[in-house]
N, C-alpha and C positions, 0 to 999 in steps of 0.2 A: 529615479525609478524607471522612467520610460525607457532608458537605454538597457536596463536590466530586463524589462519585459521583452524588448527586442531580442535580447540574447537567448530567450526561451526558444527562439527559432533554431538556434544552434543545438540546443538539447534535443529538439524534435528531429533535426537532421541526423544526429548521432543515434537516436533511438530507432529511427526507421532504417538506418544502415546496419545496425548491430543487434537488433532484437527480432526474433522470428516468432510468428504465431504457430502454436502447436495445439494438440488435443481439440481439434475442430474449432479452433479460435477461442477456446475457453481459457487458454493460458498462453504464456510466452516463454521462450528460451533465449538466453543471452549468449551472444558470440563474444566472449571476453578477448579472444585474439583480435577481433575486429576493433574493439575498444582500445586495445593495447596499441594498435597501429595508428589510432587517431587520438592518442592520449593528449597531445598538445591542444586539440580542440576541446577535449573535456576539461583540461586544466584551465583553459581560457574562460570557459563557461563558469567553472567553480570560482575563479577570480572575480567574475562579475557578481556572483551571488555574495561573495565575501565583502565586496565593496559597498553593499547596501547597509546603511545604518538602521538600527532598530526604530529610531524616531521616524525615519523616512518610510519604513514599512508600515508603521502604525498609522500613518496619515492616509493610507490606502483603505479601500472598502474591505470588508471581511472576506469576501470571495477572493480578492486579489492576494490578500495576506495568506489565506489557506493554500492557494495554488503555489505561491512562492515557497512555502514551507514544505509542501509535499514534493515539489521538484527538487528542493535542496536535499531532503532526506534520500530520495531515490538516487540522485546523482552521486552523493557522497557514499552511498552504499556500494555503488559500482566502483568508485575510487578505492574503497577499502579492499575490495576483492583484487583490483589491479595491483595494489601495493604489494600483494602477496602472490601474484600470478606469475607462472603457472604453478600447479601443484596443490590447489585448493580443492578439497572435496566437499566441504561444508563450511559455511560462515562461522559455525560454532567452533571450528578448529582454530580460529583466529583469536580466541579468548584464552584465558588461563583459569587456574583453580580459584583465583581471587577476584578476577574481573572478566565479565563477559565482553565479547566484541562490541556490544551495543553501549557499553559503559566507557569505552576508550574515548578520551578527549583528544581529538585530532582534527576537528573541523573549525576553521577560522570563520566565525560568524558573529556579527554585531559587536565587533571589537573584543571578542573573547574567544576562547578555545573550548568548544563544546563537543558533546558526544551525540550519537544517533538517538540515544534515549532522551537526551535533553531536548532534541527537536521533536520527537514523537510524543513523549509523555509530558514534557514541561511546556511545550508550545502548542502542538497540534491538538493534544488531548486536554489541554488546560481547562479545568472546570469553568464553565460559563463563557468560554471564548467562542468556540465554534459548535460544540455539542452535536456533531454530525457523525453517527456511527459508521456511515459509509466510507469514512476515511480508512477503515481497516481493509478495504478492497482497493485502495490506491497506493498506500505505502508498501514498498516491496522489500522483503528481507533477504533477497537473493537465494531463496530456497524453493524447491519444487512444490512444497505445500502452500506457498504464498499465492495470493491472487496475482494476476498477470502484471508484469511491468508494462504499463501502457506505452504504445509506440508513438506517443506524442506528448509534448509537455502539457501540463495542466495550465489553464488560463482562467482568470477570474470571470470573464464574461461567459465562459462555457462550462464552468466547473460543476454546476448542478447536473447538467446532462452527462458530463464525463463520469461523475461519481455514480449516477444511476446506471449507466452502461456497464461500469466496472462491477457493480453489485449484481446486476442481472446475469452477467456473463459468469461470474464466480459461482453463483447459486445454481446456475444451469449445468454446471460441470458434475456429472454423475460420479466421477471418481472421488469427489470431495463432499458432495451433498446429495442424498438420495433417500427416498422412502423405501424401506425394506420391511415387509410385513406390517406389523403394528407400530414400528419405530421409524422415526426420521433420523437418519444418520447424517451428521453435519460435521464440518471442520472444527478442530479444537480452538480455532479463533473465537468461536462463539462461547466457549467455556472460559478462556482466558480473559475475555473482555465483555463478559455477559452484562455487566453493569452499564456499559456504554449503550447497549441496545435496549435498555429499560428506563431511559431518562425522558420518556414521553416525546421522543422525536416523532413528529407528525402523528401524534396520538398513540404511539406504541408504548405501552407501559410494561410489557414483558417481552422476553426474547421470542416466545411463541407468536406473539402478535406481530412482531417485526417480520419474522419469517413468513407468516401468513400473507403479508402484504405482497410477497413475491411468489405467490402460489403458482403463477404461470411459469416462472423460471424453474421452480421445483417440480413442475408437472403434477400438481395436486388438483384434484377435482374441487368444485365449490364446496361439497360436503366435507372433504378432507381439510380444506383450508379453514372451514368453520370449526371443525373439531380441534385443529391445531391452535387456532386463536383462543379457544376456550381452555386450552391446556390439557386436552384429552388425548393427545398423541405424545408418547414418550420421546425424549431426545436422547440420542446416543452420540458421544463425541469420538470422532475417528482419530487414530494416531496421525501425528504430523510428520511429513516427509521433509527432513532437514537437508537432504542432498542438494548440492549446488544447482541452481537453475541454468545450467550451461547447455549450449547446443551439443548434440552428439559428436 
């Protein structure tokens, strides 16, 4: 496992070379042409991930396991785009009427061939395993509406800080989360995964309470945060932007 953790430096190197900060650092755009020219490096990193057995991963602490799985999800999402690059306008175009791109089994992991959904929903969101709603601001679905693809690998020793930074940055983006009149308009992520934000993570038993924790990022006053936490501010879910998160 130690060698694989060392390989995360390779993922960081690729991210810093091929991902750009945009929207006042609230989001990122991916230079897929850059990744294409460095595909051998990406493939080498993915081979390292694939070489880790599930038993080996489970011997690590929970933070290290979570960092490994988020990195795997993000790196394999980039690989899925590259497999069809150029000409991709949206990751959803890579699916079919019968199977979404997230359900395609193409990832060699733990001696099996799995899908992105298997990693996200079957492992990262597995009930009782991590139970951290902030993972929704770390996994990246290659779309403009997604939280930023972080420009460094996730690491077990730093993941709490990294997840907190991802959450604060996403919520501070007024294009995706903002108070407008008497309503708080937020990303559809909070609609799709509302239950994840209501599992008593750090005392939050409702989506409103979770959002109120980040009143500073949302630029809410103390009074507004209190009203939100009490459920007295209506939530409106914004349309999601599924365009590819590519550089111009």
